[in-house]
Backbone as CSV, one residue per row, in Angstrom:
resi,resn,N_x,N_y,N_z,CA_x,CA_y,CA_z,C_x,C_y,C_z
1,MET,37.288,-55.038,-78.116,36.587,-55.051,-77.277,35.061,-55.129,-77.639
2,ARG,34.391,-55.581,-77.200,32.772,-55.602,-77.420,31.956,-55.035,-76.900
3,TRP,31.038,-54.368,-77.694,29.575,-53.395,-77.184,28.820,-54.633,-76.790
4,ARG,27.954,-54.139,-75.920,26.723,-55.146,-75.444,25.342,-54.665,-76.217
5,PRO,24.210,-55.262,-76.180,22.980,-54.678,-76.658,22.512,-53.766,-75.943
6,GLY,22.139,-52.714,-76.299,21.578,-51.551,-75.571,22.624,-50.390,-75.272
7,ASP,23.999,-50.478,-75.355,25.072,-49.684,-75.348,24.603,-48.924,-76.707
8,SER,25.356,-47.427,-76.125,25.164,-46.229,-76.801,26.533,-46.144,-77.409
9,VAL,26.249,-45.686,-78.960,27.509,-45.421,-79.751,27.321,-44.217,-80.513
10,VAL,28.178,-43.469,-80.978,28.173,-42.366,-81.839,28.730,-43.021,-83.261
11,LEU,28.134,-42.596,-84.410,28.876,-43.263,-85.615,29.334,-42.005,-86.277
12,ARG,30.375,-41.818,-86.641,30.909,-40.793,-87.192,31.238,-41.049,-88.640
13,ASN,30.792,-40.167,-89.694,30.667,-40.187,-91.178,31.516,-39.134,-92.029
14,THR,32.392,-39.178,-93.055,32.419,-38.296,-93.814,32.530,-38.777,-95.284
15,GLY,32.500,-37.748,-96.327,32.635,-38.095,-97.331,31.248,-38.455,-98.109
16,PHE,30.317,-38.600,-97.784,29.049,-38.984,-98.164,28.461,-37.551,-99.053
17,PHE,28.467,-36.633,-98.346,28.245,-35.489,-98.673,29.427,-34.411,-98.708
18,VAL,29.880,-34.089,-99.693,30.937,-33.637,-99.857,31.128,-32.138,-98.998
19,GLY,32.354,-32.152,-98.541,32.448,-31.297,-97.600,31.918,-31.184,-96.283
20,GLU,31.296,-32.300,-95.631,30.460,-32.580,-94.623,31.271,-33.628,-93.893
21,ALA,31.078,-33.244,-92.420,31.359,-34.564,-91.753,29.938,-34.740,-90.629
22,TRP,29.605,-35.938,-90.277,28.563,-35.696,-89.347,28.701,-36.757,-88.174
23,ALA,27.931,-36.718,-86.884,28.138,-37.885,-86.079,26.567,-38.150,-85.376
24,THR,26.375,-39.124,-85.272,24.617,-39.701,-85.249,24.760,-40.732,-84.200
25,PRO,24.102,-40.536,-83.053,24.257,-41.985,-82.089,23.266,-42.926,-82.514
26,HIS,23.658,-44.366,-82.371,23.066,-45.246,-82.213,22.821,-46.248,-81.143
27,VAL,22.143,-47.063,-81.630,21.935,-48.016,-80.200,22.424,-49.380,-80.711
28,VAL,23.353,-50.155,-79.892,23.970,-51.660,-80.491,22.719,-52.549,-80.159
29,VAL,22.393,-53.376,-81.068,21.491,-54.691,-81.398,22.602,-55.633,-81.319
30,ARG,23.834,-55.718,-82.082,24.637,-57.021,-81.927,26.006,-56.492,-82.234
31,ASP,26.921,-57.165,-81.569,27.985,-56.817,-81.972,29.078,-58.312,-82.051
32,SER,29.380,-58.730,-83.171,30.140,-60.248,-83.617,31.517,-59.911,-84.097
33,ASP,32.190,-60.840,-84.652,32.818,-61.000,-85.549,32.523,-60.989,-87.083
34,ASP,31.383,-61.149,-87.263,30.848,-60.962,-88.528,29.644,-60.272,-88.816
35,LEU,29.243,-59.580,-87.673,28.217,-58.324,-87.932,28.082,-57.599,-87.092
36,VAL,28.003,-56.442,-86.972,27.803,-55.004,-86.136,26.331,-54.705,-86.838
37,GLU,25.371,-54.391,-85.767,24.042,-54.220,-85.948,23.646,-52.779,-85.153
38,LEU,23.147,-51.945,-85.522,23.476,-50.671,-84.777,22.131,-50.163,-85.239
39,TYR,20.987,-49.673,-84.388,19.552,-48.955,-84.695,19.665,-47.317,-84.213
40,ARG,19.122,-46.651,-84.962,18.803,-45.451,-84.703,17.235,-44.782,-85.112
41,PRO,16.520,-44.516,-83.618,15.208,-44.457,-83.903,14.766,-42.909,-84.587
42,GLU,13.805,-42.914,-85.153,13.107,-41.634,-85.729,13.159,-40.590,-84.512
43,GLY,13.756,-39.878,-84.908,13.757,-38.058,-84.146,15.210,-37.786,-83.290
44,THR,16.215,-38.940,-83.787,17.354,-38.833,-83.433,17.995,-37.625,-83.786
45,ALA,18.581,-36.651,-82.773,19.037,-35.360,-83.226,20.784,-35.733,-83.803
46,TYR,20.841,-35.065,-84.501,22.548,-35.214,-85.136,23.013,-33.923,-85.520
47,GLU,24.470,-33.439,-85.257,24.858,-32.450,-86.011,25.848,-32.629,-87.266
48,SER,26.176,-31.570,-87.847,27.150,-31.585,-88.839,28.468,-30.348,-89.060
49,TRP,29.179,-31.094,-89.517,30.663,-30.182,-89.320,30.969,-29.839,-91.004
50,SER,30.707,-28.662,-91.061,31.221,-27.777,-92.343,32.403,-28.028,-92.319
51,ILE,33.003,-28.446,-93.449,34.580,-28.732,-93.776,35.027,-27.705,-94.232
52,THR,34.199,-26.931,-95.356,34.955,-25.566,-96.040,34.544,-24.882,-95.411
53,GLU,33.355,-24.540,-94.352,33.301,-23.560,-93.759,33.890,-23.415,-92.451
54,GLN,34.279,-24.816,-91.976,34.960,-24.776,-90.248,33.798,-24.089,-89.546
55,ARG,32.520,-25.079,-89.596,31.491,-24.341,-88.360,30.383,-25.536,-88.228
56,VAL,30.109,-25.682,-87.358,28.760,-26.913,-87.006,27.585,-26.380,-87.660
57,GLY,26.784,-27.056,-88.448,25.714,-27.075,-89.041,24.440,-26.826,-88.197
58,PRO,23.459,-26.417,-88.732,22.583,-26.668,-87.901,21.852,-27.961,-87.414
59,LEU,21.386,-27.900,-86.388,20.987,-29.411,-85.336,19.936,-29.913,-86.177
60,GLY,20.229,-31.259,-86.663,18.720,-31.974,-87.447,18.440,-33.232,-86.835
61,LYS,17.234,-33.622,-87.151,16.976,-34.932,-86.516,16.317,-35.841,-87.600
62,THR,16.573,-36.867,-87.210,15.991,-38.156,-88.354,15.162,-38.257,-88.799
63,LYS,14.578,-38.440,-89.573,12.938,-38.611,-89.995,12.464,-40.081,-90.513
64,MET,13.161,-41.010,-89.658,12.716,-42.350,-89.914,13.538,-43.472,-89.548
65,ASP,13.148,-44.370,-88.790,14.069,-45.542,-87.921,14.819,-46.030,-88.997
66,MET,16.426,-46.444,-88.353,16.969,-47.279,-89.309,18.016,-48.082,-88.535
67,LEU,18.098,-49.418,-89.228,18.834,-50.131,-88.809,20.041,-50.366,-89.807
68,ARG,21.487,-50.432,-89.280,22.304,-50.423,-90.096,23.242,-51.790,-89.974
69,LEU,23.350,-52.668,-90.707,24.172,-53.758,-90.608,25.730,-53.374,-91.508
70,MET,26.881,-53.498,-90.637,27.879,-53.268,-90.697,28.812,-54.904,-90.681
71,TYR,29.520,-55.066,-91.874,30.281,-56.563,-91.804,31.755,-55.921,-91.673
72,PRO,32.281,-56.195,-90.519,33.970,-56.045,-90.260,34.732,-56.549,-91.246
73,GLY,35.559,-55.953,-92.043,36.241,-55.829,-92.988,36.008,-55.491,-94.434
74,LYS,34.529,-55.412,-94.300,33.683,-54.948,-95.556,34.002,-53.494,-95.835
75,ASP,33.900,-52.888,-97.101,33.770,-51.573,-97.456,32.438,-51.097,-97.334
76,TYR,31.529,-51.946,-96.976,29.997,-51.370,-97.496,29.198,-51.693,-95.762
77,ALA,27.849,-51.105,-95.906,27.068,-51.596,-94.809,26.187,-51.451,-95.591
78,VAL,24.822,-51.914,-94.745,23.570,-52.280,-95.535,22.542,-51.411,-94.521
79,GLU,21.729,-50.566,-95.098,20.803,-49.648,-94.241,19.412,-50.081,-94.435
80,LEU,18.863,-50.194,-93.423,16.962,-50.608,-93.685,16.332,-49.170,-92.990
81,PHE,15.728,-48.654,-93.486,14.995,-47.648,-93.200,13.532,-48.056,-93.236
82,PHE,12.918,-47.647,-92.115,11.225,-47.954,-91.920,10.754,-47.067,-91.050
């Protein structure tokens, strides 16, 4: 299944901050076999989950625009903040 440009998706993350998991909405820019580009505008709301405390953290808002470049099959992504 491919996403189309303009589709909304939620990116879930764990492990970057020990003991937390979070989800942040993004807008699809491109989805192809070799690259998935996601855009997250400044001011996007997100929530985090404290694994150790078993509760939702306070609602946060992103502080800048971000373009995330993800390469299918690779263990990394490139994030461009502006």
